[in-house]
N, CA and C atoms of all chains as a GROMACS GRO file, in nm:
protein
  615
    1MET      N    1  11.509  -2.085  15.082
    1MET     CA    2  11.453  -1.973  15.005
    1MET      C    3  11.499  -1.982  14.859
    2ILE      N    4  11.405  -1.963  14.771
    2ILE     CA    5  11.437  -1.966  14.627
    2ILE      C    6  11.402  -1.830  14.569
    3VAL      N    7  11.492  -1.778  14.489
    3VAL     CA    8  11.466  -1.648  14.427
    3VAL      C    9  11.452  -1.666  14.276
    4PHE      N   10  11.336  -1.628  14.226
    4PHE     CA   11  11.316  -1.626  14.081
    4PHE      C   12  11.324  -1.481  14.033
    5ARG      N   13  11.324  -1.466  13.902
    5ARG     CA   14  11.347  -1.334  13.844
    5ARG      C   15  11.239  -1.298  13.742
    6TYR      N   16  11.238  -1.172  13.706
    6TYR     CA   17  11.149  -1.124  13.599
    6TYR      C   18  11.224  -1.129  13.466
    7LYS      N   19  11.149  -1.152  13.362
    7LYS     CA   20  11.207  -1.148  13.227
    7LYS      C   21  11.145  -1.030  13.152
    8SER      N   22  11.228  -0.951  13.092
    8SER     CA   23  11.179  -0.838  13.012
    8SER      C   24  11.142  -0.888  12.873
    9GLU      N   25  11.019  -0.859  12.834
    9GLU     CA   26  10.972  -0.902  12.702
    9GLU      C   27  10.900  -0.787  12.636
   10LYS      N   28  10.896  -0.794  12.504
   10LYS     CA   29  10.821  -0.692  12.431
   10LYS      C   30  10.674  -0.725  12.439
   11GLY      N   31  10.597  -0.632  12.494
   11GLY     CA   32  10.452  -0.651  12.501
   11GLY      C   33  10.388  -0.578  12.385
   12GLY      N   34  10.257  -0.558  12.393
   12GLY     CA   35  10.190  -0.482  12.290
   12GLY      C   36  10.238  -0.338  12.292
   13TYR      N   37  10.208  -0.263  12.189
   13TYR     CA   38  10.245  -0.122  12.179
   13TYR      C   39  10.397  -0.101  12.190
   14SER      N   40  10.474  -0.206  12.156
   14SER     CA   41  10.621  -0.202  12.156
   14SER      C   42  10.682  -0.165  12.290
   15GLN      N   43  10.606  -0.183  12.396
   15GLN     CA   44  10.664  -0.151  12.526
   15GLN      C   45  10.725  -0.277  12.588
   16ILE      N   46  10.819  -0.255  12.677
   16ILE     CA   47  10.882  -0.366  12.747
   16ILE      C   48  10.799  -0.398  12.872
   17VAL      N   49  10.767  -0.526  12.887
   17VAL     CA   50  10.690  -0.572  13.002
   17VAL      C   51  10.777  -0.669  13.081
   18LYS      N   52  10.779  -0.654  13.211
   18LYS     CA   53  10.855  -0.749  13.294
   18LYS      C   54  10.759  -0.853  13.348
   19ARG      N   55  10.792  -0.980  13.323
   19ARG     CA   56  10.703  -1.088  13.366
   19ARG      C   57  10.778  -1.184  13.457
   20PRO      N   58  10.712  -1.225  13.568
   20PRO     CA   59  10.779  -1.316  13.663
   20PRO      C   60  10.785  -1.458  13.609
   21VAL      N   61  10.904  -1.514  13.608
   21VAL     CA   62  10.924  -1.648  13.550
   21VAL      C   63  10.984  -1.740  13.655
   22ALA      N   64  10.932  -1.862  13.661
   22ALA     CA   65  10.984  -1.962  13.756
   22ALA      C   66  11.066  -2.067  13.682
   23ASP      N   67  11.137  -2.144  13.758
   23ASP     CA   68  11.210  -2.258  13.705
   23ASP      C   69  11.153  -2.382  13.774
   24VAL      N   70  11.080  -2.460  13.699
   24VAL     CA   71  11.002  -2.571  13.756
   24VAL      C   72  11.035  -2.698  13.679
   25TRP      N   73  11.036  -2.810  13.751
   25TRP     CA   74  11.062  -2.940  13.688
   25TRP      C   75  10.934  -3.023  13.698
   26LEU      N   76  10.899  -3.085  13.587
   26LEU     CA   77  10.779  -3.170  13.582
   26LEU      C   78  10.823  -3.315  13.570
   27LYS      N   79  10.757  -3.402  13.644
   27LYS     CA   80  10.790  -3.544  13.637
   27LYS      C   81  10.762  -3.598  13.496
   28LYS      N   82  10.859  -3.667  13.442
   28LYS     CA   83  10.840  -3.731  13.311
   28LYS      C   84  10.902  -3.869  13.318
   29GLY      N   85  10.817  -3.970  13.328
   29GLY     CA   86  10.867  -4.107  13.345
   29GLY      C   87  10.950  -4.116  13.473
   30LYS      N   88  11.073  -4.164  13.458
   30LYS     CA   89  11.161  -4.174  13.576
   30LYS      C   90  11.244  -4.047  13.596
   31GLY      N   91  11.231  -3.954  13.504
   31GLY     CA   92  11.311  -3.832  13.513
   31GLY      C   93  11.226  -3.707  13.527
   32TRP      N   94  11.281  -3.596  13.489
   32TRP     CA   95  11.217  -3.466  13.504
   32TRP      C   96  11.240  -3.383  13.378
   33VAL      N   97  11.145  -3.295  13.350
   33VAL     CA   98  11.163  -3.198  13.240
   33VAL      C   99  11.157  -3.058  13.301
   34GLU      N  100  11.258  -2.979  13.269
   34GLU     CA  101  11.263  -2.842  13.321
   34GLU      C  102  11.181  -2.751  13.229
   35PHE      N  103  11.102  -2.664  13.289
   35PHE     CA  104  11.035  -2.563  13.207
   35PHE      C  105  11.021  -2.433  13.284
   36HIS      N  106  10.987  -2.328  13.211
   36HIS     CA  107  10.991  -2.194  13.268
   36HIS      C  108  10.853  -2.127  13.255
   37PRO      N  109  10.762  -2.157  13.347
   37PRO     CA  110  10.629  -2.095  13.339
   37PRO      C  111  10.628  -1.954  13.399
   38TYR      N  112  10.527  -1.879  13.364
   38TYR     CA  113  10.506  -1.749  13.428
   38TYR      C  114  10.441  -1.774  13.565
   39ILE      N  115  10.480  -1.696  13.662
   39ILE     CA  116  10.420  -1.708  13.795
   39ILE      C  117  10.295  -1.620  13.795
   40ASP      N  118  10.181  -1.681  13.822
   40ASP     CA  119  10.055  -1.608  13.809
   40ASP      C  120   9.970  -1.628  13.934
   41SER      N  121   9.971  -1.528  14.020
   41SER     CA  122   9.893  -1.540  14.144
   41SER      C  123   9.743  -1.530  14.115
   42GLY      N  124   9.706  -1.492  13.995
   42GLY     CA  125   9.565  -1.485  13.956
   42GLY      C  126   9.512  -1.615  13.897
   43ALA      N  127   9.601  -1.709  13.872
   43ALA     CA  128   9.558  -1.838  13.816
   43ALA      C  129   9.532  -1.935  13.930
   44ASP      N  130   9.419  -2.004  13.926
   44ASP     CA  131   9.383  -2.096  14.034
   44ASP      C  132   9.477  -2.216  14.041
   45VAL      N  133   9.519  -2.264  13.926
   45VAL     CA  134   9.602  -2.386  13.921
   45VAL      C  135   9.719  -2.367  13.825
   46ILE      N  136   9.810  -2.462  13.830
   46ILE     CA  137   9.916  -2.468  13.730
   46ILE      C  138   9.850  -2.504  13.598
   47LEU      N  139   9.886  -2.436  13.492
   47LEU     CA  140   9.827  -2.460  13.361
   47LEU      C  141   9.939  -2.494  13.263
   48ILE      N  142   9.922  -2.606  13.192
   48ILE     CA  143  10.021  -2.638  13.089
   48ILE      C  144   9.949  -2.661  12.955
   49PRO      N  145  10.011  -2.617  12.846
   49PRO     CA  146   9.948  -2.635  12.714
   49PRO      C  147   9.947  -2.781  12.669
   50LEU      N  148   9.869  -2.807  12.567
   50LEU     CA  149   9.846  -2.942  12.513
   50LEU      C  150   9.976  -3.021  12.489
   51SER      N  151  10.068  -2.963  12.416
   51SER     CA  152  10.184  -3.042  12.372
   51SER      C  153  10.281  -3.071  12.487
   52LEU      N  154  10.280  -2.987  12.590
   52LEU     CA  155  10.366  -3.016  12.705
   52LEU      C  156  10.311  -3.137  12.782
   53GLY      N  157  10.178  -3.140  12.796
   53GLY     CA  158  10.115  -3.256  12.861
   53GLY      C  159  10.142  -3.384  12.783
   54GLU      N  160  10.137  -3.374  12.651
   54GLU     CA  161  10.163  -3.493  12.569
   54GLU      C  162  10.307  -3.539  12.584
   55LEU      N  163  10.398  -3.444  12.598
   55LEU     CA  164  10.538  -3.480  12.623
   55LEU      C  165  10.552  -3.558  12.755
   56LEU      N  166  10.468  -3.523  12.853
   56LEU     CA  167  10.473  -3.593  12.982
   56LEU      C  168  10.404  -3.729  12.976
   57GLY      N  169  10.335  -3.755  12.866
   57GLY     CA  170  10.268  -3.885  12.850
   57GLY      C  171  10.120  -3.881  12.878
   58PHE      N  172  10.061  -3.761  12.892
   58PHE     CA  173   9.918  -3.752  12.920
   58PHE      C  174   9.837  -3.796  12.797
   59LYS      N  175   9.725  -3.861  12.825
   59LYS     CA  176   9.632  -3.904  12.718
   59LYS      C  177   9.492  -3.854  12.752
   60VAL      N  178   9.418  -3.820  12.649
   60VAL     CA  179   9.281  -3.769  12.668
   60VAL      C  180   9.183  -3.883  12.696
   61GLU      N  181   9.206  -3.997  12.631
   61GLU     CA  182   9.112  -4.109  12.640
   61GLU      C  183   9.083  -4.148  12.786
   62GLY      N  184   8.956  -4.158  12.815
   62GLY     CA  185   8.913  -4.203  12.947
   62GLY      C  186   8.921  -4.097  13.057
   63GLU      N  187   8.957  -3.976  13.022
   63GLU     CA  188   8.969  -3.870  13.123
   63GLU      C  189   8.846  -3.778  13.118
   64LYS      N  190   8.815  -3.716  13.231
   64LYS     CA  191   8.704  -3.622  13.237
   64LYS      C  192   8.753  -3.484  13.190
   65ILE      N  193   8.680  -3.428  13.096
   65ILE     CA  194   8.719  -3.295  13.045
   65ILE      C  195   8.637  -3.189  13.117
   66ASP      N  196   8.707  -3.095  13.180
   66ASP     CA  197   8.644  -2.982  13.248
   66ASP      C  198   8.672  -2.855  13.168
   67GLU      N  199   8.618  -2.746  13.218
   67GLU     CA  200   8.649  -2.617  13.157
   67GLU      C  201   8.697  -2.522  13.263
   68ILE      N  202   8.797  -2.443  13.229
   68ILE     CA  203   8.833  -2.334  13.318
   68ILE      C  204   8.811  -2.204  13.242
   69GLY      N  205   8.775  -2.102  13.315
   69GLY     CA  206   8.747  -1.973  13.253
   69GLY      C  207   8.869  -1.884  13.258
   70GLY      N  208   8.896  -1.820  13.150
   70GLY     CA  209   9.004  -1.721  13.146
   70GLY      C  210   8.949  -1.593  13.091
   71VAL      N  211   9.034  -1.494  13.082
   71VAL     CA  212   8.990  -1.365  13.028
   71VAL      C  213   8.948  -1.382  12.882
   72ARG      N  214   9.010  -1.479  12.813
   72ARG     CA  215   8.981  -1.497  12.672
   72ARG      C  216   8.871  -1.602  12.648
   73GLY      N  217   8.806  -1.647  12.754
   73GLY     CA  218   8.698  -1.744  12.736
   73GLY      C  219   8.733  -1.876  12.801
   74ALA      N  220   8.647  -1.977  12.774
   74ALA     CA  221   8.664  -2.108  12.839
   74ALA      C  222   8.773  -2.190  12.770
   75VAL      N  223   8.847  -2.262  12.852
   75VAL     CA  224   8.954  -2.349  12.802
   75VAL      C  225   8.923  -2.492  12.850
   76PRO      N  226   8.913  -2.590  12.758
   76PRO     CA  227   8.893  -2.728  12.803
   76PRO      C  228   9.021  -2.782  12.866
   77VAL      N  229   9.006  -2.845  12.981
   77VAL     CA  230   9.124  -2.897  13.052
   77VAL      C  231   9.095  -3.034  13.111
   78ILE      N  232   9.201  -3.105  13.139
   78ILE     CA  233   9.193  -3.227  13.219
   78ILE      C  234   9.279  -3.202  13.342
   79TYR      N  235   9.219  -3.222  13.458
   79TYR     CA  236   9.296  -3.204  13.582
   79TYR      C  237   9.378  -3.329  13.610
   80LYS      N  238   9.501  -3.309  13.650
   80LYS     CA  239   9.590  -3.421  13.680
   80LYS      C  240   9.659  -3.396  13.813
   81ARG      N  241   9.672  -3.504  13.890
   81ARG     CA  242   9.758  -3.498  14.010
   81ARG      C  243   9.898  -3.534  13.961
   82TRP      N  244   9.994  -3.449  13.987
   82TRP     CA  245  10.126  -3.471  13.929
   82TRP      C  246  10.232  -3.424  14.026
   83GLU      N  247  10.356  -3.463  13.997
   83GLU     CA  248  10.467  -3.417  14.081
   83GLU      C  249  10.547  -3.312  14.008
   84ILE      N  250  10.578  -3.206  14.079
   84ILE     CA  251  10.668  -3.105  14.025
   84ILE      C  252  10.783  -3.085  14.124
   85LYS      N  253  10.886  -3.021  14.077
   85LYS     CA  254  11.001  -2.992  14.164
   85LYS      C  255  11.034  -2.844  14.149
   86ILE      N  256  11.044  -2.778  14.264
   86ILE     CA  257  11.088  -2.638  14.265
   86ILE      C  258  11.212  -2.636  14.352
   87GLY      N  259  11.325  -2.600  14.294
   87GLY     CA  260  11.451  -2.617  14.366
   87GLY      C  261  11.471  -2.765  14.393
   88SER      N  262  11.499  -2.800  14.518
   88SER     CA  263  11.517  -2.942  14.549
   88SER      C  264  11.390  -3.004  14.607
   89GLN      N  265  11.284  -2.924  14.615
   89GLN     CA  266  11.161  -2.969  14.680
   89GLN      C  267  11.062  -3.030  14.582
   90THR      N  268  11.026  -3.154  14.606
   90THR     CA  269  10.923  -3.218  14.522
   90THR      C  270  10.786  -3.193  14.584
   91LEU      N  271  10.691  -3.154  14.500
   91LEU     CA  272  10.556  -3.123  14.549
   91LEU      C  273  10.452  -3.199  14.468
   92PRO      N  274  10.356  -3.263  14.537
   92PRO     CA  275  10.242  -3.317  14.463
   92PRO      C  276  10.143  -3.202  14.438
   93VAL      N  277  10.105  -3.182  14.315
   93VAL     CA  278  10.018  -3.067  14.284
   93VAL      C  279   9.904  -3.109  14.195
   94LEU      N  280   9.801  -3.024  14.193
   94LEU     CA  281   9.695  -3.036  14.094
   94LEU      C  282   9.733  -2.946  13.978
   95LEU      N  283   9.736  -3.003  13.859
   95LEU     CA  284   9.761  -2.915  13.745
   95LEU      C  285   9.652  -2.933  13.641
   96ALA      N  286   9.631  -2.828  13.564
   96ALA     CA  287   9.531  -2.832  13.457
   96ALA      C  288   9.605  -2.844  13.325
   97TRP      N  289   9.575  -2.952  13.256
   97TRP     CA  290   9.633  -2.974  13.124
   97TRP      C  291   9.534  -2.919  13.021
   98ALA      N  292   9.571  -2.811  12.957
   98ALA     CA  293   9.482  -2.749  12.858
   98ALA      C  294   9.482  -2.833  12.731
   99LEU      N  295   9.365  -2.849  12.674
   99LEU     CA  296   9.355  -2.925  12.549
   99LEU      C  297   9.368  -2.831  12.429
  100LEU      N  298   9.433  -2.721  12.452
  100LEU     CA  299   9.464  -2.622  12.349
  100LEU      C  300   9.612  -2.588  12.361
  101GLU      N  301   9.669  -2.547  12.251
  101GLU     CA  302   9.809  -2.507  12.253
  101GLU      C  303   9.824  -2.358  12.289
  102GLU      N  304   9.721  -2.281  12.254
  102GLU     CA  305   9.734  -2.136  12.268
  102GLU      C  306   9.701  -2.085  12.409
  103VAL      N  307   9.764  -2.143  12.507
  103VAL     CA  308   9.756  -2.090  12.644
  103VAL      C  309   9.898  -2.079  12.696
  104PRO      N  310   9.923  -1.982  12.782
  104PRO     CA  311  10.059  -1.972  12.837
  104PRO      C  312  10.078  -2.073  12.950
  105PRO      N  313  10.197  -2.129  12.966
  105PRO     CA  314  10.223  -2.214  13.083
  105PRO      C  315  10.228  -2.124  13.207
  106LEU      N  316  10.147  -2.160  13.307
  106LEU     CA  317  10.136  -2.073  13.426
  106LEU      C  318  10.162  -2.153  13.553
  107LEU      N  319  10.234  -2.093  13.643
  107LEU     CA  320  10.248  -2.149  13.777
  107LEU      C  321  10.144  -2.080  13.863
  108GLY      N  322  10.029  -2.147  13.879
  108GLY     CA  323   9.918  -2.090  13.954
  108GLY      C  324   9.925  -2.127  14.101
  109ARG      N  325   9.815  -2.096  14.171
  109ARG     CA  326   9.820  -2.102  14.318
  109ARG      C  327   9.804  -2.240  14.379
  110ALA      N  328   9.721  -2.325  14.319
  110ALA     CA  329   9.685  -2.451  14.386
  110ALA      C  330   9.809  -2.526  14.432
  111ASP      N  331   9.810  -2.562  14.557
  111ASP     CA  332   9.919  -2.637  14.622
  111ASP      C  333  10.048  -2.556  14.636
  112VAL      N  334  10.094  -2.494  14.529
  112VAL     CA  335  10.222  -2.422  14.532
  112VAL      C  336  10.218  -2.304  14.631
  113PHE      N  337  10.110  -2.226  14.622
  113PHE     CA  338  10.102  -2.107  14.707
  113PHE      C  339  10.067  -2.142  14.852
  114ASP      N  340  10.027  -2.268  14.876
  114ASP     CA  341  10.006  -2.314  15.015
  114ASP      C  342  10.139  -2.356  15.077
  115PHE      N  343  10.231  -2.391  14.995
  115PHE     CA  344  10.357  -2.447  15.041
  115PHE      C  345  10.462  -2.339  15.065
  116TYR      N  346  10.449  -2.229  14.992
  116TYR     CA  347  10.548  -2.121  15.002
  116TYR      C  348  10.481  -1.989  15.038
  117LYS      N  349  10.555  -1.908  15.108
  117LYS     CA  350  10.519  -1.767  15.119
  117LYS      C  351  10.588  -1.702  15.000
  118ILE      N  352  10.511  -1.637  14.915
  118ILE     CA  353  10.567  -1.586  14.790
  118ILE      C  354  10.558  -1.434  14.789
  119THR      N  355  10.671  -1.371  14.770
  119THR     CA  356  10.676  -1.225  14.772
  119THR      C  357  10.724  -1.175  14.635
  120PHE      N  358  10.641  -1.093  14.574
  120PHE     CA  359  10.678  -1.033  14.445
  120PHE      C  360  10.747  -0.898  14.472
  121LEU      N  361  10.870  -0.888  14.433
  121LEU     CA  362  10.943  -0.762  14.447
  121LEU      C  363  10.972  -0.712  14.304
  122GLN      N  364  10.870  -0.658  14.244
  122GLN     CA  365  10.881  -0.627  14.101
  122GLN      C  366  10.989  -0.523  14.073
  123LYS      N  367  10.997  -0.422  14.159
  123LYS     CA  368  11.096  -0.316  14.137
  123LYS      C  369  11.238  -0.373  14.139
  124GLU      N  370  11.258  -0.473  14.224
  124GLU     CA  371  11.391  -0.536  14.233
  124GLU      C  372  11.407  -0.651  14.134
  125GLY      N  373  11.299  -0.683  14.065
  125GLY     CA  374  11.304  -0.790  13.966
  125GLY      C  375  11.313  -0.928  14.027
  126LYS      N  376  11.259  -0.945  14.148
  126LYS     CA  377  11.271  -1.074  14.218
  126LYS      C  378  11.135  -1.125  14.264
  127ILE      N  379  11.125  -1.256  14.270
  127ILE     CA  380  11.010  -1.321  14.334
  127ILE      C  381  11.070  -1.420  14.433
  128ILE      N  382  11.036  -1.404  14.558
  128ILE     CA  383  11.098  -1.487  14.662
  128ILE      C  384  11.000  -1.594  14.709
  129PHE      N  385  11.044  -1.719  14.704
  129PHE     CA  386  10.966  -1.832  14.753
  129PHE      C  387  11.028  -1.878  14.885
  130GLU      N  388  10.953  -1.865  14.994
  130GLU     CA  389  11.001  -1.912  15.125
  130GLU      C  390  10.910  -2.025  15.172
  131LYS      N  391  10.970  -2.136  15.207
  131LYS     CA  392  10.894  -2.251  15.254
  131LYS      C  393  10.821  -2.215  15.383
  132ILE      N  394  10.692  -2.246  15.390
  132ILE     CA  395  10.615  -2.213  15.510
  132ILE      C  396  10.635  -2.324  15.613
  133MET      N  397  13.849  -1.436  12.633
  133MET     CA  398  13.797  -1.455  12.769
  133MET      C  399  13.690  -1.566  12.768
  134ARG      N  400  13.693  -1.651  12.867
  134ARG     CA  401  13.593  -1.759  12.874
  134ARG      C  402  13.458  -1.704  12.916
  135LYS      N  403  13.356  -1.750  12.846
  135LYS     CA  404  13.221  -1.708  12.884
  135LYS      C  405  13.173  -1.791  13.001
  136THR      N  406  13.101  -1.727  13.095
  136THR     CA  407  13.045  -1.802  13.207
  136THR      C  408  12.924  -1.879  13.157
  137LYS      N  409  12.918  -2.006  13.194
  137LYS     CA  410  12.804  -2.087  13.152
  137LYS      C  411  12.684  -2.057  13.242
  138LEU      N  412  12.575  -2.021  13.180
  138LEU     CA  413  12.454  -1.991  13.256
  138LEU      C  414  12.369  -2.117  13.266
  139SER      N  415  12.284  -2.118  13.368
  139SER     CA  416  12.184  -2.226  13.371
  139SER      C  417  12.084  -2.199  13.259
  140ASN      N  418  12.006  -2.299  13.225
  140ASN     CA  419  11.904  -2.280  13.122
  140ASN      C  420  11.807  -2.167  13.162
  141TYR      N  421  11.774  -2.164  13.290
  141TYR     CA  422  11.682  -2.061  13.341
  141TYR      C  423  11.742  -1.921  13.324
  142GLU      N  424  11.865  -1.905  13.365
  142GLU     CA  425  11.931  -1.774  13.352
  142GLU      C  426  11.942  -1.733  13.205
  143TYR      N  427  11.973  -1.832  13.122
  143TYR     CA  428  11.986  -1.803  12.979
  143TYR      C  429  11.851  -1.754  12.923
  144PHE      N  430  11.743  -1.822  12.963
  144PHE     CA  431  11.610  -1.782  12.916
  144PHE      C  432  11.577  -1.639  12.960
  145LEU      N  433  11.610  -1.606  13.084
  145LEU     CA  434  11.579  -1.472  13.134
  145LEU      C  435  11.654  -1.364  13.056
  146LYS      N  436  11.777  -1.395  13.019
  146LYS     CA  437  11.862  -1.293  12.958
  146LYS      C  438  11.849  -1.284  12.807
  147THR      N  439  11.786  -1.381  12.747
  147THR     CA  440  11.784  -1.386  12.600
  147THR      C  441  11.660  -1.318  12.544
  148ASP      N  442  11.681  -1.241  12.440
  148ASP     CA  443  11.568  -1.181  12.370
  148ASP      C  444  11.501  -1.290  12.286
  149THR      N  445  11.383  -1.328  12.329
  149THR     CA  446  11.313  -1.438  12.261
  149THR      C  447  11.200  -1.386  12.172
  150SER      N  448  11.200  -1.256  12.146
  150SER     CA  449  11.085  -1.196  12.076
  150SER      C  450  11.068  -1.248  11.933
  151SER      N  451  11.173  -1.301  11.874
  151SER     CA  452  11.157  -1.352  11.737
  151SER      C  453  11.093  -1.492  11.735
  152TYR      N  454  11.065  -1.547  11.853
  152TYR     CA  455  11.004  -1.681  11.859
  152TYR      C  456  10.860  -1.676  11.911
  153LYS      N  457  10.795  -1.562  11.897
  153LYS     CA  458  10.660  -1.547  11.952
  153LYS      C  459  10.564  -1.658  11.910
  154GLY      N  460  10.496  -1.712  12.008
  154GLY     CA  461  10.398  -1.818  11.982
  154GLY      C  462  10.460  -1.956  11.970
  155LYS      N  463  10.591  -1.965  11.979
  155LYS     CA  464  10.660  -2.093  11.961
  155LYS      C  465  10.716  -2.146  12.093
  156TRP      N  466  10.744  -2.274  12.092
  156TRP     CA  467  10.817  -2.336  12.202
  156TRP      C  468  10.966  -2.330  12.171
  157ILE      N  469  11.043  -2.299  12.271
  157ILE     CA  470  11.188  -2.306  12.252
  157ILE      C  471  11.245  -2.408  12.352
  158ALA      N  472  11.346  -2.479  12.305
  158ALA     CA  473  11.420  -2.571  12.392
  158ALA      C  474  11.558  -2.512  12.410
  159ILE      N  475  11.602  -2.505  12.535
  159ILE     CA  476  11.730  -2.444  12.568
  159ILE      C  477  11.826  -2.551  12.618
  160ALA      N  478  11.949  -2.544  12.567
  160ALA     CA  479  12.055  -2.634  12.613
  160ALA      C  480  12.189  -2.569  12.583
  161GLU      N  481  12.285  -2.586  12.670
  161GLU     CA  482  12.422  -2.541  12.645
  161GLU      C  483  12.430  -2.392  12.608
  162ASN      N  484  12.353  -2.310  12.679
  162ASN     CA  485  12.354  -2.165  12.653
  162ASN      C  486  12.316  -2.130  12.509
  163LYS      N  487  12.220  -2.204  12.459
  163LYS     CA  488  12.172  -2.180  12.323
  163LYS      C  489  12.022  -2.208  12.317
  164VAL      N  490  11.956  -2.144  12.221
  164VAL     CA  491  11.822  -2.190  12.184
  164VAL      C  492  11.846  -2.306  12.089
  165ALA      N  493  11.827  -2.426  12.140
  165ALA     CA  494  11.866  -2.546  12.067
  165ALA      C  495  11.762  -2.587  11.963
  166ALA      N  496  11.636  -2.551  11.987
  166ALA     CA  497  11.530  -2.586  11.891
  166ALA      C  498  11.412  -2.492  11.910
  167VAL      N  499  11.345  -2.464  11.801
  167VAL     CA  500  11.224  -2.381  11.802
  167VAL      C  501  11.118  -2.456  11.724
  168ARG      N  502  11.006  -2.483  11.786
  168ARG     CA  503  10.900  -2.560  11.719
  168ARG      C  504  10.763  -2.509  11.763
  169GLU      N  505  10.660  -2.558  11.695
  169GLU     CA  506  10.522  -2.521  11.729
  169GLU      C  507  10.477  -2.591  11.857
  170ARG      N  508  10.537  -2.706  11.885
  170ARG     CA  509  10.493  -2.788  11.997
  170ARG      C  510  10.609  -2.819  12.091
  171ALA      N  511  10.575  -2.837  12.218
  171ALA     CA  512  10.677  -2.864  12.321
  171ALA      C  513  10.748  -2.996  12.294
  172ASP      N  514  10.671  -3.099  12.260
  172ASP     CA  515  10.733  -3.231  12.240
  172ASP      C  516  10.829  -3.229  12.121
  173GLN      N  517  10.792  -3.156  12.015
  173GLN     CA  518  10.881  -3.147  11.898
  173GLN      C  519  11.009  -3.072  11.933
  174ALA      N  520  10.996  -2.963  12.007
  174ALA     CA  521  11.114  -2.883  12.044
  174ALA      C  522  11.207  -2.965  12.134
  175PHE      N  523  11.146  -3.038  12.228
  175PHE     CA  524  11.226  -3.118  12.322
  175PHE      C  525  11.303  -3.227  12.248
  176LYS      N  526  11.232  -3.298  12.159
  176LYS     CA  527  11.297  -3.409  12.088
  176LYS      C  528  11.405  -3.359  11.991
  177ALA      N  529  11.380  -3.246  11.926
  177ALA     CA  530  11.481  -3.190  11.834
  177ALA      C  531  11.607  -3.149  11.912
  178ALA      N  532  11.587  -3.090  12.030
  178ALA     CA  533  11.703  -3.048  12.111
  178ALA      C  534  11.777  -3.169  12.166
  179GLN      N  535  11.700  -3.269  12.203
  179GLN     CA  536  11.760  -3.392  12.258
  179GLN      C  537  11.848  -3.463  12.155
  180LYS      N  538  11.807  -3.452  12.030
  180LYS     CA  539  11.884  -3.512  11.921
  180LYS      C  540  12.019  -3.440  11.908
  181LYS      N  541  12.017  -3.308  11.922
  181LYS     CA  542  12.141  -3.230  11.911
  181LYS      C  543  12.228  -3.242  12.035
  182TYR      N  544  12.162  -3.248  12.150
  182TYR     CA  545  12.235  -3.250  12.279
  182TYR      C  546  12.185  -3.366  12.364
  183PRO      N  547  12.221  -3.490  12.326
  183PRO     CA  548  12.163  -3.606  12.396
  183PRO      C  549  12.205  -3.620  12.542
  184LYS      N  550  12.316  -3.560  12.580
  184LYS     CA  551  12.364  -3.578  12.718
  184LYS      C  552  12.346  -3.455  12.805
  185THR      N  553  12.274  -3.359  12.755
  185THR     CA  554  12.262  -3.231  12.826
  185THR      C  555  12.120  -3.210  12.876
  186ASN      N  556  12.108  -3.138  12.987
  186ASN     CA  557  11.975  -3.103  13.034
  186ASN      C  558  11.911  -3.002  12.938
  187ILE      N  559  11.786  -3.025  12.907
  187ILE     CA  560  11.712  -2.938  12.814
  187ILE      C  561  11.595  -2.878  12.888
  188SER      N  562  11.575  -2.748  12.871
  188SER     CA  563  11.456  -2.688  12.932
  188SER      C  564  11.365  -2.633  12.823
  189LEU      N  565  11.240  -2.614  12.859
  189LEU     CA  566  11.138  -2.570  12.764
  189LEU      C  567  11.072  -2.441  12.812
  190ALA      N  568  11.041  -2.355  12.716
  190ALA     CA  569  10.964  -2.235  12.748
  190ALA      C  570  10.877  -2.203  12.628
  191LYS      N  571  10.760  -2.149  12.657
  191LYS     CA  572  10.674  -2.104  12.548
  191LYS      C  573  10.680  -1.952  12.543
  192VAL      N  574  10.716  -1.900  12.429
  192VAL     CA  575  10.728  -1.755  12.416
  192VAL      C  576  10.591  -1.699  12.383
  193PRO      N  577  10.540  -1.610  12.468
  193PRO     CA  578  10.402  -1.564  12.445
  193PRO      C  579  10.391  -1.470  12.325
  194ARG      N  580  10.276  -1.477  12.262
  194ARG     CA  581  10.244  -1.373  12.162
  194ARG      C  582  10.210  -1.249  12.242
  195GLU      N  583  10.214  -1.137  12.175
  195GLU     CA  584  10.183  -1.011  12.246
  195GLU      C  585  10.044  -1.014  12.307
  196THR      N  586   9.953  -1.088  12.243
  196THR     CA  587   9.815  -1.088  12.290
  196THR      C  588   9.785  -1.202  12.386
  197THR      N  589   9.884  -1.288  12.412
  197THR     CA  590   9.855  -1.406  12.495
  197THR      C  591   9.827  -1.367  12.639
  198LEU      N  592   9.913  -1.283  12.696
  198LEU     CA  593   9.892  -1.242  12.834
  198LEU      C  594   9.815  -1.111  12.831
  199VAL      N  595   9.685  -1.124  12.847
  199VAL     CA  596   9.597  -1.014  12.810
  199VAL      C  597   9.587  -0.902  12.912
  200LEU      N  598   9.627  -0.929  13.033
  200LEU     CA  599   9.617  -0.823  13.132
  200LEU      C  600   9.737  -0.732  13.123
  201LYS      N  601   9.733  -0.642  13.030
  201LYS     CA  602   9.847  -0.554  13.007
  201LYS      C  603   9.802  -0.409  13.007
  202ILE      N  604   9.900  -0.324  13.023
  202ILE     CA  605   9.869  -0.182  13.030
  202ILE      C  606   9.846  -0.126  12.891
  203LYS      N  607   9.741  -0.049  12.876
  203LYS     CA  608   9.718   0.015  12.749
  203LYS      C  609   9.776   0.156  12.754
  204VAL      N  610   9.867   0.184  12.662
  204VAL     CA  611   9.929   0.316  12.658
  204VAL      C  612   9.847   0.404  12.566
  205GLU      N  613   9.794   0.511  12.618
  205GLU     CA  614   9.709   0.601  12.538
  205GLU      C  615   9.796   0.690  12.449
   0.00000   0.00000   0.00000
């Protein structure tokens, strides 16, 4: 079982918003890069912004560009099969590499939500990941 | 008194990152080690300062980035 937490941040209207944050490692060459995406059960896939994908070594050339729809409109993406690590568990996942910088890094449902039973306990400030 | 060393994740959760809105931050050694427009720039700048330490990355959202928010009347 892995327990993640909420982070209090200033949202619009100067109010404090609590957002669920994960601790995820992305494969980079022979090693891993740690990053802290928001956990988003409304996102179909893991989403990473342009410069994070470039850090991992992703290239646009020769790749098929798709679009995903968000509340703010369409975002061009390239889908990648990649390895991530949550705790000590390595998972092969589908992730969407956004060709824009202005998107939040999101831990979406594809593959991840099939692997874990995920319980949001917002009042307690916890998100519990239990291996299915 | 000795300060307890937090993991990068714990440090990110506890730190007020509001002054870095829209930027990438790289965390190492209980510090915001670098702040840049891009993840790769933040990572490389932090790596230069802390070559032997684990570095983590986070993007601090702008207020308007996560749009599903409560509107206070």
